[in-house]
PyMOL Python script that loads the backbone (N, CA, C, O; Angstrom):
from pymol import cmd

cmd.read_pdbstr("""\
ATOM      1  N   MET A   1     -50.973 -53.847  92.950  1.00  0.00           N
ATOM      2  CA  MET A   1     -49.787 -54.105  92.080  1.00  0.00           C
ATOM      3  C   MET A   1     -50.235 -55.123  91.033  1.00  0.00           C
ATOM      4  O   MET A   1     -50.744 -56.176  91.419  1.00  0.00           O
ATOM      5  N   ASN A   2     -50.085 -54.884  89.780  1.00  0.00           N
ATOM      6  CA  ASN A   2     -50.225 -55.730  88.698  1.00  0.00           C
ATOM      7  C   ASN A   2     -49.303 -57.086  88.722  1.00  0.00           C
ATOM      8  O   ASN A   2     -48.073 -57.093  88.783  1.00  0.00           O
ATOM      9  N   ASP A   3     -50.092 -58.136  88.665  1.00  0.00           N
ATOM     10  CA  ASP A   3     -49.282 -59.487  88.713  1.00  0.00           C
ATOM     11  C   ASP A   3     -48.210 -59.548  87.482  1.00  0.00           C
ATOM     12  O   ASP A   3     -47.412 -60.484  87.536  1.00  0.00           O
ATOM     13  N   GLN A   4     -48.122 -58.780  86.540  1.00  0.00           N
ATOM     14  CA  GLN A   4     -47.412 -58.615  85.531  1.00  0.00           C
ATOM     15  C   GLN A   4     -46.062 -58.134  85.656  1.00  0.00           C
ATOM     16  O   GLN A   4     -45.096 -58.470  84.971  1.00  0.00           O
ATOM     17  N   GLU A   5     -46.105 -57.234  86.695  1.00  0.00           N
ATOM     18  CA  GLU A   5     -44.944 -56.356  86.947  1.00  0.00           C
ATOM     19  C   GLU A   5     -43.935 -57.098  87.838  1.00  0.00           C
ATOM     20  O   GLU A   5     -44.356 -57.792  88.764  1.00  0.00           O
ATOM     21  N   PRO A   6     -42.782 -56.992  87.625  1.00  0.00           N
ATOM     22  CA  PRO A   6     -41.801 -57.415  88.587  1.00  0.00           C
ATOM     23  C   PRO A   6     -41.966 -56.775  90.147  1.00  0.00           C
ATOM     24  O   PRO A   6     -42.580 -55.751  90.446  1.00  0.00           O
ATOM     25  N   ARG A   7     -41.361 -57.531  90.893  1.00  0.00           N
ATOM     26  CA  ARG A   7     -41.430 -57.065  92.417  1.00  0.00           C
ATOM     27  C   ARG A   7     -40.352 -55.689  92.468  1.00  0.00           C
ATOM     28  O   ARG A   7     -39.295 -55.521  91.861  1.00  0.00           O
ATOM     29  N   GLN A   8     -40.992 -54.889  93.335  1.00  0.00           N
ATOM     30  CA  GLN A   8     -40.089 -53.650  93.502  1.00  0.00           C
ATOM     31  C   GLN A   8     -39.470 -53.726  94.964  1.00  0.00           C
ATOM     32  O   GLN A   8     -38.757 -52.797  95.345  1.00  0.00           O
ATOM     33  N   SER A   9     -39.721 -54.786  95.770  1.00  0.00           N
ATOM     34  CA  SER A   9     -39.275 -54.624  97.005  1.00  0.00           C
ATOM     35  C   SER A   9     -37.768 -55.541  97.113  1.00  0.00           C
ATOM     36  O   SER A   9     -37.560 -56.398  96.254  1.00  0.00           O
ATOM     37  N   PRO A  10     -36.981 -55.357  97.965  1.00  0.00           N
ATOM     38  CA  PRO A  10     -35.737 -56.250  98.010  1.00  0.00           C
ATOM     39  C   PRO A  10     -36.024 -57.601  98.416  1.00  0.00           C
ATOM     40  O   PRO A  10     -35.052 -58.293  98.723  1.00  0.00           O
ATOM     41  N   ASP A  11     -37.099 -58.076  98.473  1.00  0.00           N
ATOM     42  CA  ASP A  11     -37.406 -59.477  98.778  1.00  0.00           C
ATOM     43  C   ASP A  11     -36.899 -60.400  97.843  1.00  0.00           C
ATOM     44  O   ASP A  11     -36.949 -61.571  98.218  1.00  0.00           O
ATOM     45  N   TRP A  12     -36.366 -60.164  96.590  1.00  0.00           N
ATOM     46  CA  TRP A  12     -36.274 -60.915  95.522  1.00  0.00           C
ATOM     47  C   TRP A  12     -34.822 -61.556  96.033  1.00  0.00           C
ATOM     48  O   TRP A  12     -34.544 -62.709  95.704  1.00  0.00           O
ATOM     49  N   VAL A  13     -33.936 -60.795  96.821  1.00  0.00           N
ATOM     50  CA  VAL A  13     -32.814 -61.527  97.275  1.00  0.00           C
ATOM     51  C   VAL A  13     -33.090 -62.840  98.068  1.00  0.00           C
ATOM     52  O   VAL A  13     -32.506 -63.903  97.858  1.00  0.00           O
ATOM     53  N   GLU A  14     -34.055 -62.630  99.005  1.00  0.00           N
ATOM     54  CA  GLU A  14     -34.476 -63.825  99.808  1.00  0.00           C
ATOM     55  C   GLU A  14     -35.194 -64.948  99.106  1.00  0.00           C
ATOM     56  O   GLU A  14     -35.090 -66.143  99.383  1.00  0.00           O
ATOM     57  N   ASP A  15     -35.906 -64.431  98.198  1.00  0.00           N
ATOM     58  CA  ASP A  15     -36.601 -65.386  97.214  1.00  0.00           C
ATOM     59  C   ASP A  15     -35.594 -66.183  96.375  1.00  0.00           C
ATOM     60  O   ASP A  15     -35.803 -67.360  96.079  1.00  0.00           O
ATOM     61  N   ALA A  16     -34.519 -65.524  96.006  1.00  0.00           N
ATOM     62  CA  ALA A  16     -33.498 -66.144  95.159  1.00  0.00           C
ATOM     63  C   ALA A  16     -32.681 -67.262  96.065  1.00  0.00           C
ATOM     64  O   ALA A  16     -32.292 -68.341  95.617  1.00  0.00           O
ATOM     65  N   LYS A  17     -32.504 -66.827  97.348  1.00  0.00           N
ATOM     66  CA  LYS A  17     -31.751 -67.681  98.186  1.00  0.00           C
ATOM     67  C   LYS A  17     -32.585 -69.158  98.494  1.00  0.00           C
ATOM     68  O   LYS A  17     -32.091 -70.284  98.542  1.00  0.00           O
ATOM     69  N   THR A  18     -33.921 -68.787  98.670  1.00  0.00           N
ATOM     70  CA  THR A  18     -34.891 -69.947  99.046  1.00  0.00           C
ATOM     71  C   THR A  18     -34.820 -70.703  97.522  1.00  0.00           C
ATOM     72  O   THR A  18     -34.633 -71.918  97.481  1.00  0.00           O
ATOM     73  N   GLU A  19     -34.943 -70.097  96.566  1.00  0.00           N
ATOM     74  CA  GLU A  19     -35.078 -70.889  95.308  1.00  0.00           C
ATOM     75  C   GLU A  19     -33.793 -71.754  95.068  1.00  0.00           C
ATOM     76  O   GLU A  19     -33.900 -72.915  94.672  1.00  0.00           O
ATOM     77  N   ILE A  20     -32.753 -71.257  95.276  1.00  0.00           N
ATOM     78  CA  ILE A  20     -31.388 -71.945  94.985  1.00  0.00           C
ATOM     79  C   ILE A  20     -31.251 -72.974  95.922  1.00  0.00           C
ATOM     80  O   ILE A  20     -30.920 -74.098  95.546  1.00  0.00           O
ATOM     81  N   SER A  21     -31.511 -72.670  97.333  1.00  0.00           N
ATOM     82  CA  SER A  21     -31.397 -73.717  98.367  1.00  0.00           C
ATOM     83  C   SER A  21     -32.265 -74.891  97.896  1.00  0.00           C
ATOM     84  O   SER A  21     -31.809 -76.029  97.791  1.00  0.00           O
ATOM     85  N   GLY A  22     -33.583 -74.556  97.608  1.00  0.00           N
ATOM     86  CA  GLY A  22     -34.588 -75.675  97.373  1.00  0.00           C
ATOM     87  C   GLY A  22     -34.088 -76.421  95.997  1.00  0.00           C
ATOM     88  O   GLY A  22     -34.509 -77.565  95.822  1.00  0.00           O
ATOM     89  N   MET A  23     -33.300 -75.902  95.102  1.00  0.00           N
ATOM     90  CA  MET A  23     -32.822 -76.666  93.838  1.00  0.00           C
ATOM     91  C   MET A  23     -31.744 -77.506  94.471  1.00  0.00           C
ATOM     92  O   MET A  23     -31.713 -78.714  94.238  1.00  0.00           O
ATOM     93  N   ALA A  24     -30.878 -76.946  95.243  1.00  0.00           N
ATOM     94  CA  ALA A  24     -29.703 -77.703  95.701  1.00  0.00           C
ATOM     95  C   ALA A  24     -30.203 -78.949  96.668  1.00  0.00           C
ATOM     96  O   ALA A  24     -29.554 -79.994  96.702  1.00  0.00           O
ATOM     97  N   LYS A  25     -31.268 -78.785  97.361  1.00  0.00           N
ATOM     98  CA  LYS A  25     -31.563 -79.923  98.033  1.00  0.00           C
ATOM     99  C   LYS A  25     -32.413 -80.941  97.522  1.00  0.00           C
ATOM    100  O   LYS A  25     -32.372 -82.085  97.976  1.00  0.00           O
ATOM    101  N   GLU A  26     -33.348 -80.526  96.409  1.00  0.00           N
ATOM    102  CA  GLU A  26     -34.303 -81.281  95.842  1.00  0.00           C
ATOM    103  C   GLU A  26     -33.803 -81.864  94.383  1.00  0.00           C
ATOM    104  O   GLU A  26     -34.422 -82.737  93.775  1.00  0.00           O
ATOM    105  N   GLY A  27     -32.778 -81.342  93.989  1.00  0.00           N
ATOM    106  CA  GLY A  27     -32.217 -81.609  92.770  1.00  0.00           C
ATOM    107  C   GLY A  27     -33.098 -81.350  91.568  1.00  0.00           C
ATOM    108  O   GLY A  27     -33.694 -80.278  91.461  1.00  0.00           O
ATOM    109  N   LEU A  28     -33.196 -82.322  90.646  1.00  0.00           N
ATOM    110  CA  LEU A  28     -33.994 -82.154  89.528  1.00  0.00           C
ATOM    111  C   LEU A  28     -35.614 -82.230  89.657  1.00  0.00           C
ATOM    112  O   LEU A  28     -36.382 -81.936  88.741  1.00  0.00           O
ATOM    113  N   ASN A  29     -36.016 -82.692  91.003  1.00  0.00           N
ATOM    114  CA  ASN A  29     -37.370 -82.794  91.508  1.00  0.00           C
ATOM    115  C   ASN A  29     -37.988 -81.336  91.791  1.00  0.00           C
ATOM    116  O   ASN A  29     -39.199 -81.118  91.832  1.00  0.00           O
ATOM    117  N   HIS A  30     -37.113 -80.491  91.956  1.00  0.00           N
ATOM    118  CA  HIS A  30     -37.499 -78.984  92.230  1.00  0.00           C
ATOM    119  C   HIS A  30     -38.057 -78.451  90.888  1.00  0.00           C
ATOM    120  O   HIS A  30     -37.455 -78.738  89.854  1.00  0.00           O
ATOM    121  N   PRO A  31     -39.305 -77.602  90.843  1.00  0.00           N
ATOM    122  CA  PRO A  31     -39.699 -77.238  89.780  1.00  0.00           C
ATOM    123  C   PRO A  31     -38.952 -76.012  89.033  1.00  0.00           C
ATOM    124  O   PRO A  31     -39.391 -75.635  87.947  1.00  0.00           O
ATOM    125  N   SER A  32     -37.886 -75.424  89.584  1.00  0.00           N
ATOM    126  CA  SER A  32     -37.275 -74.349  88.939  1.00  0.00           C
ATOM    127  C   SER A  32     -35.939 -75.182  88.373  1.00  0.00           C
ATOM    128  O   SER A  32     -35.360 -74.677  87.412  1.00  0.00           O
ATOM    129  N   SER A  33     -35.539 -76.150  88.798  1.00  0.00           N
ATOM    130  CA  SER A  33     -34.138 -76.832  88.199  1.00  0.00           C
ATOM    131  C   SER A  33     -34.015 -77.063  86.861  1.00  0.00           C
ATOM    132  O   SER A  33     -32.936 -76.841  86.313  1.00  0.00           O
ATOM    133  N   LYS A  34     -35.143 -77.559  86.124  1.00  0.00           N
ATOM    134  CA  LYS A  34     -35.190 -77.820  84.761  1.00  0.00           C
ATOM    135  C   LYS A  34     -35.164 -76.582  83.758  1.00  0.00           C
ATOM    136  O   LYS A  34     -34.542 -76.615  82.695  1.00  0.00           O
ATOM    137  N   PRO A  35     -35.917 -75.461  84.211  1.00  0.00           N
ATOM    138  CA  PRO A  35     -35.879 -74.277  83.563  1.00  0.00           C
ATOM    139  C   PRO A  35     -34.665 -73.621  83.559  1.00  0.00           C
ATOM    140  O   PRO A  35     -34.178 -73.169  82.522  1.00  0.00           O
ATOM    141  N   VAL A  36     -34.033 -73.517  84.863  1.00  0.00           N
ATOM    142  CA  VAL A  36     -32.623 -72.888  85.068  1.00  0.00           C
ATOM    143  C   VAL A  36     -31.415 -73.584  84.237  1.00  0.00           C
ATOM    144  O   VAL A  36     -30.485 -73.007  83.673  1.00  0.00           O
ATOM    145  N   LEU A  37     -31.674 -74.983  84.311  1.00  0.00           N
ATOM    146  CA  LEU A  37     -30.605 -75.859  83.378  1.00  0.00           C
ATOM    147  C   LEU A  37     -30.657 -75.585  82.199  1.00  0.00           C
ATOM    148  O   LEU A  37     -29.635 -75.468  81.522  1.00  0.00           O
ATOM    149  N   THR A  38     -32.079 -75.400  81.637  1.00  0.00           N
ATOM    150  CA  THR A  38     -32.156 -74.998  80.109  1.00  0.00           C
ATOM    151  C   THR A  38     -31.669 -73.920  79.768  1.00  0.00           C
ATOM    152  O   THR A  38     -31.000 -73.815  78.740  1.00  0.00           O
ATOM    153  N   GLY A  39     -31.966 -72.742  80.721  1.00  0.00           N
ATOM    154  CA  GLY A  39     -31.383 -71.464  80.561  1.00  0.00           C
ATOM    155  C   GLY A  39     -29.978 -71.407  80.482  1.00  0.00           C
ATOM    156  O   GLY A  39     -29.407 -70.670  79.677  1.00  0.00           O
ATOM    157  N   ALA A  40     -29.350 -72.192  81.324  1.00  0.00           N
ATOM    158  CA  ALA A  40     -27.862 -72.367  81.403  1.00  0.00           C
ATOM    159  C   ALA A  40     -27.241 -72.940  80.136  1.00  0.00           C
ATOM    160  O   ALA A  40     -26.205 -72.450  79.687  1.00  0.00           O
ATOM    161  N   ALA A  41     -27.936 -74.111  79.468  1.00  0.00           N
ATOM    162  CA  ALA A  41     -27.508 -74.560  78.267  1.00  0.00           C
ATOM    163  C   ALA A  41     -27.586 -73.737  77.139  1.00  0.00           C
ATOM    164  O   ALA A  41     -26.694 -73.723  76.290  1.00  0.00           O
ATOM    165  N   ILE A  42     -28.745 -72.947  77.065  1.00  0.00           N
ATOM    166  CA  ILE A  42     -28.996 -72.039  75.889  1.00  0.00           C
ATOM    167  C   ILE A  42     -27.908 -70.875  76.093  1.00  0.00           C
ATOM    168  O   ILE A  42     -27.412 -70.381  75.080  1.00  0.00           O
ATOM    169  N   GLY A  43     -27.504 -70.402  77.403  1.00  0.00           N
ATOM    170  CA  GLY A  43     -26.708 -69.329  77.513  1.00  0.00           C
ATOM    171  C   GLY A  43     -25.311 -69.816  77.114  1.00  0.00           C
ATOM    172  O   GLY A  43     -24.622 -69.031  76.462  1.00  0.00           O
ATOM    173  N   ALA A  44     -24.783 -71.088  77.448  1.00  0.00           N
ATOM    174  CA  ALA A  44     -23.586 -71.751  77.061  1.00  0.00           C
ATOM    175  C   ALA A  44     -23.363 -71.790  75.521  1.00  0.00           C
ATOM    176  O   ALA A  44     -22.358 -71.449  74.898  1.00  0.00           O
ATOM    177  N   VAL A  45     -24.468 -72.257  75.085  1.00  0.00           N
ATOM    178  CA  VAL A  45     -24.324 -72.288  73.274  1.00  0.00           C
ATOM    179  C   VAL A  45     -24.315 -70.950  72.855  1.00  0.00           C
ATOM    180  O   VAL A  45     -23.551 -70.710  71.920  1.00  0.00           O
ATOM    181  N   ALA A  46     -25.060 -69.892  73.370  1.00  0.00           N
ATOM    182  CA  ALA A  46     -25.033 -68.590  72.868  1.00  0.00           C
ATOM    183  C   ALA A  46     -23.531 -68.006  73.138  1.00  0.00           C
ATOM    184  O   ALA A  46     -22.904 -67.402  72.268  1.00  0.00           O
ATOM    185  N   GLY A  47     -23.075 -68.237  74.333  1.00  0.00           N
ATOM    186  CA  GLY A  47     -21.753 -67.884  74.518  1.00  0.00           C
ATOM    187  C   GLY A  47     -20.599 -68.474  73.701  1.00  0.00           C
ATOM    188  O   GLY A  47     -19.557 -67.858  73.473  1.00  0.00           O
ATOM    189  N   ALA A  48     -20.886 -69.802  73.248  1.00  0.00           N
ATOM    190  CA  ALA A  48     -19.843 -70.280  72.506  1.00  0.00           C
ATOM    191  C   ALA A  48     -19.804 -69.897  71.003  1.00  0.00           C
ATOM    192  O   ALA A  48     -18.828 -69.991  70.259  1.00  0.00           O
ATOM    193  N   LEU A  49     -21.127 -69.419  70.674  1.00  0.00           N
ATOM    194  CA  LEU A  49     -21.281 -68.850  69.124  1.00  0.00           C
ATOM    195  C   LEU A  49     -20.910 -67.516  69.152  1.00  0.00           C
ATOM    196  O   LEU A  49     -20.439 -67.153  68.075  1.00  0.00           O
ATOM    197  N   LEU A  50     -20.965 -66.484  70.178  1.00  0.00           N
ATOM    198  CA  LEU A  50     -20.601 -65.342  70.098  1.00  0.00           C
ATOM    199  C   LEU A  50     -19.001 -65.058  70.311  1.00  0.00           C
ATOM    200  O   LEU A  50     -18.389 -65.646  71.203  1.00  0.00           O
ATOM    201  N   PRO A  51     -18.446 -64.243  69.552  1.00  0.00           N
ATOM    202  CA  PRO A  51     -16.876 -63.899  69.531  1.00  0.00           C
ATOM    203  C   PRO A  51     -16.399 -63.352  70.732  1.00  0.00           C
ATOM    204  O   PRO A  51     -15.268 -63.634  71.126  1.00  0.00           O
ATOM    205  N   VAL A  52     -17.239 -62.500  71.438  1.00  0.00           N
ATOM    206  CA  VAL A  52     -16.551 -61.600  72.500  1.00  0.00           C
ATOM    207  C   VAL A  52     -16.901 -62.523  73.758  1.00  0.00           C
ATOM    208  O   VAL A  52     -16.045 -62.467  74.642  1.00  0.00           O
ATOM    209  N   VAL A  53     -18.027 -63.389  74.023  1.00  0.00           N
ATOM    210  CA  VAL A  53     -18.346 -64.111  75.221  1.00  0.00           C
ATOM    211  C   VAL A  53     -18.025 -65.439  75.108  1.00  0.00           C
ATOM    212  O   VAL A  53     -18.296 -66.099  74.105  1.00  0.00           O
ATOM    213  N   SER A  54     -17.329 -65.975  76.306  1.00  0.00           N
ATOM    214  CA  SER A  54     -17.087 -67.367  76.298  1.00  0.00           C
ATOM    215  C   SER A  54     -18.281 -68.090  76.817  1.00  0.00           C
ATOM    216  O   SER A  54     -19.239 -67.494  77.311  1.00  0.00           O
ATOM    217  N   TRP A  55     -18.204 -69.450  76.691  1.00  0.00           N
ATOM    218  CA  TRP A  55     -19.362 -70.274  77.152  1.00  0.00           C
ATOM    219  C   TRP A  55     -19.715 -70.100  78.697  1.00  0.00           C
ATOM    220  O   TRP A  55     -20.853 -69.965  79.146  1.00  0.00           O
ATOM    221  N   PRO A  56     -18.430 -70.131  79.485  1.00  0.00           N
ATOM    222  CA  PRO A  56     -18.824 -70.227  80.993  1.00  0.00           C
ATOM    223  C   PRO A  56     -19.670 -68.821  81.283  1.00  0.00           C
ATOM    224  O   PRO A  56     -20.591 -68.772  82.098  1.00  0.00           O
ATOM    225  N   ILE A  57     -19.309 -67.915  80.651  1.00  0.00           N
ATOM    226  CA  ILE A  57     -19.974 -66.437  81.019  1.00  0.00           C
ATOM    227  C   ILE A  57     -21.654 -66.674  80.497  1.00  0.00           C
ATOM    228  O   ILE A  57     -22.634 -66.319  81.152  1.00  0.00           O
ATOM    229  N   GLY A  58     -21.685 -67.326  79.227  1.00  0.00           N
ATOM    230  CA  GLY A  58     -22.949 -67.571  78.808  1.00  0.00           C
ATOM    231  C   GLY A  58     -23.830 -68.199  79.657  1.00  0.00           C
ATOM    232  O   GLY A  58     -24.988 -67.844  79.875  1.00  0.00           O
ATOM    233  N   LEU A  59     -23.146 -69.318  80.218  1.00  0.00           N
ATOM    234  CA  LEU A  59     -23.827 -70.321  81.070  1.00  0.00           C
ATOM    235  C   LEU A  59     -24.301 -69.654  82.311  1.00  0.00           C
ATOM    236  O   LEU A  59     -25.372 -69.938  82.846  1.00  0.00           O
ATOM    237  N   ALA A  60     -23.445 -68.735  82.763  1.00  0.00           N
ATOM    238  CA  ALA A  60     -23.903 -68.116  84.017  1.00  0.00           C
ATOM    239  C   ALA A  60     -24.991 -67.051  83.711  1.00  0.00           C
ATOM    240  O   ALA A  60     -25.885 -66.903  84.544  1.00  0.00           O
ATOM    241  N   VAL A  61     -24.986 -66.323  82.620  1.00  0.00           N
ATOM    242  CA  VAL A  61     -26.042 -65.338  82.423  1.00  0.00           C
ATOM    243  C   VAL A  61     -27.234 -66.106  82.040  1.00  0.00           C
ATOM    244  O   VAL A  61     -28.309 -65.699  82.480  1.00  0.00           O
ATOM    245  N   GLY A  62     -27.221 -67.199  81.258  1.00  0.00           N
ATOM    246  CA  GLY A  62     -28.448 -67.946  80.874  1.00  0.00           C
ATOM    247  C   GLY A  62     -29.129 -68.573  82.269  1.00  0.00           C
ATOM    248  O   GLY A  62     -30.343 -68.534  82.471  1.00  0.00           O
ATOM    249  N   ALA A  63     -28.218 -69.123  83.146  1.00  0.00           N
ATOM    250  CA  ALA A  63     -28.836 -69.621  84.408  1.00  0.00           C
ATOM    251  C   ALA A  63     -29.334 -68.370  85.248  1.00  0.00           C
ATOM    252  O   ALA A  63     -30.337 -68.466  85.955  1.00  0.00           O
ATOM    253  N   GLY A  64     -28.630 -67.235  85.154  1.00  0.00           N
ATOM    254  CA  GLY A  64     -29.188 -66.176  86.097  1.00  0.00           C
ATOM    255  C   GLY A  64     -30.415 -65.578  85.553  1.00  0.00           C
ATOM    256  O   GLY A  64     -31.328 -65.201  86.288  1.00  0.00           O
ATOM    257  N   PHE A  65     -30.444 -65.491  84.342  1.00  0.00           N
ATOM    258  CA  PHE A  65     -31.759 -65.174  83.498  1.00  0.00           C
ATOM    259  C   PHE A  65     -32.974 -65.914  83.776  1.00  0.00           C
ATOM    260  O   PHE A  65     -34.018 -65.373  84.141  1.00  0.00           O
ATOM    261  N   ALA A  66     -32.809 -67.263  83.584  1.00  0.00           N
ATOM    262  CA  ALA A  66     -33.796 -68.151  83.912  1.00  0.00           C
ATOM    263  C   ALA A  66     -34.317 -68.192  85.246  1.00  0.00           C
ATOM    264  O   ALA A  66     -35.503 -68.387  85.513  1.00  0.00           O
ATOM    265  N   LEU A  67     -33.287 -67.979  86.179  1.00  0.00           N
ATOM    266  CA  LEU A  67     -33.824 -67.875  87.730  1.00  0.00           C
ATOM    267  C   LEU A  67     -34.504 -66.521  87.869  1.00  0.00           C
ATOM    268  O   LEU A  67     -35.487 -66.421  88.602  1.00  0.00           O
ATOM    269  N   TYR A  68     -34.110 -65.655  87.315  1.00  0.00           N
ATOM    270  CA  TYR A  68     -34.753 -64.372  87.663  1.00  0.00           C
ATOM    271  C   TYR A  68     -36.372 -64.337  87.079  1.00  0.00           C
ATOM    272  O   TYR A  68     -37.320 -63.819  87.668  1.00  0.00           O
ATOM    273  N   GLN A  69     -36.404 -64.930  85.958  1.00  0.00           N
ATOM    274  CA  GLN A  69     -37.712 -65.240  85.249  1.00  0.00           C
ATOM    275  C   GLN A  69     -38.630 -66.073  86.389  1.00  0.00           C
ATOM    276  O   GLN A  69     -39.825 -65.832  86.560  1.00  0.00           O
ATOM    277  N   ARG A  70     -38.008 -66.918  87.014  1.00  0.00           N
ATOM    278  CA  ARG A  70     -38.857 -67.764  87.942  1.00  0.00           C
ATOM    279  C   ARG A  70     -39.315 -66.951  89.187  1.00  0.00           C
ATOM    280  O   ARG A  70     -40.480 -67.038  89.575  1.00  0.00           O
ATOM    281  N   ILE A  71     -38.446 -66.196  89.787  1.00  0.00           N
ATOM    282  CA  ILE A  71     -38.602 -65.715  90.944  1.00  0.00           C
ATOM    283  C   ILE A  71     -39.365 -64.121  90.686  1.00  0.00           C
ATOM    284  O   ILE A  71     -39.941 -63.608  91.646  1.00  0.00           O
ATOM    285  N   LYS A  72     -39.332 -63.549  89.631  1.00  0.00           N
ATOM    286  CA  LYS A  72     -39.798 -62.205  89.561  1.00  0.00           C
ATOM    287  C   LYS A  72     -41.387 -62.279  89.727  1.00  0.00           C
ATOM    288  O   LYS A  72     -41.951 -61.205  89.937  1.00  0.00           O
ATOM    289  N   LYS A  73     -42.133 -63.389  89.658  1.00  0.00           N
ATOM    290  CA  LYS A  73     -43.607 -63.336  89.789  1.00  0.00           C
ATOM    291  C   LYS A  73     -43.920 -63.293  91.166  1.00  0.00           C
ATOM    292  O   LYS A  73     -45.095 -63.244  91.531  1.00  0.00           O
TER     293      LYS A  73
END
""", "prot")
cmd.dss("prot")
cmd.show_as("cartoon", "prot")
cmd.util.cbc("prot")
cmd.orient("prot")
């Protein structure tokens, strides 16, 4: 499998659990915390600017996308 392709196995759910629990335990010291918070902030701003999407939805989508980008490798 090429390293650039996302995982095809269902292990990404377990990886997400591990990553989220690590961020909860270590706070900002965890390597994924800052990118996920940055994604959440960008999503919240985008959600506030778009007429159809509210900022909480943008925040959740931005954080989810950033987390996905961290665990897909």
